N, C-alpha and C positions, 0 to 999 in steps of 0.2 A: 540563504537557501536552505529549506525546510526541509527536515530528516521524515521519509516515511515508509510505511511494514506498507509492503502489497502483496497481498494472500487470491491465489487463482486455484477455479479448483477444474479440471480438464471434460467435459465432456466421454464420458467410453466410444463414443470413436473418435474422439485425435486421440485417444491414448493408445487404443489399437492403432492407430496410424503414425504413431509415435516407434509401437512398438517391432513393425515391420520395418518401419523405415528413420531409424534414431535418428535427432535431429538437437543442436544445442541452442534451445530457444532461449537463453540469455544474452544471444546476439543479436535478431529484434528487437528486444527489448531494449538493449543495448543503445541499439540506432534508433529505435524511437525514444524515449529518455533525453540525449541530444537536441534532435529534433525541436524538444519542450526546454532547450537551454535548464539542462539538468544531469547527472548525473547517476551509474551505478555501482552502491556502494558494495552489493551483494546479492550475488542470486544462485537461492539450492533448491532444491527437488524436498520431499518432506511426508513422513508418513502423516494420517488424519483426517480429519476435514477438507485441508486444504492440500496441492499436489506439491504446489511450488510458495515460496517467497523469497522476492527481494525487498534489499533498503534501497529507498533511492533519493537522493536531493533532489532537490525539486526548487524552481524558483518562488512559486505562489502556491494556493489550493485553487485557483483557478487550474495551473500546467496538472496539478494531480487528479484535479476533475478530467481535462483534454488525457489524462493518459488512459482511466478509467475507459471512458466511452468510444478508445481509440482502440483500446486492449480489449474488448468483450464487444468489437462491431462482427467482427469475423463468424463467433458465434460456436467456438472451439472451446469456452470457460461460461462453467454453469453455475458458475459462483464464483464470485472478487470479490475485495474485499482490501479499501485503503486504512490504514492504523495514523493518525497524527502524532510524528512520536517528537521528547522534550527535551534536551538538556537536564541536569541534575540539577544546575545554577537556575536556568527557567522555570521549573517546577519550585523552587529555594521560593523566589521571586515571585510566583506565583504566594506560595504558601504565607508570605508577609505581607500582601496584597488583604488575603482574605483572614489571617490575624488581625487586622485592622478595622474591618466591617461586625455588623452585626445584622441579622435576620433573623427575625420572627416570624417561626413557621405557621401551620394552622391553628387554628382557636378551635377546640374541644368545646365551645356554645355557650 
């Protein structure tokens, strides 16, 4: 399973609706992840550019794309971002591979 950080920003209308009718939005997100064969690791509200951050395990990038499409389709999000996360071990393996490669950048003419 791959780990993803998903960030979402609600529209002003969605925030106004939730202020008048508070809702635990982690429940439908958890259910959606389960339908995709994944699981929720964590779900948080936050300050800044995005209103929510979720950590999710999903089987693959196709499932992460399906999550994004399903999540934004109701229109309550004005922004959505998916970031695939890598373990230290995965990154160290990539570093070892990169260390054995050479690549020539553009020449100056």
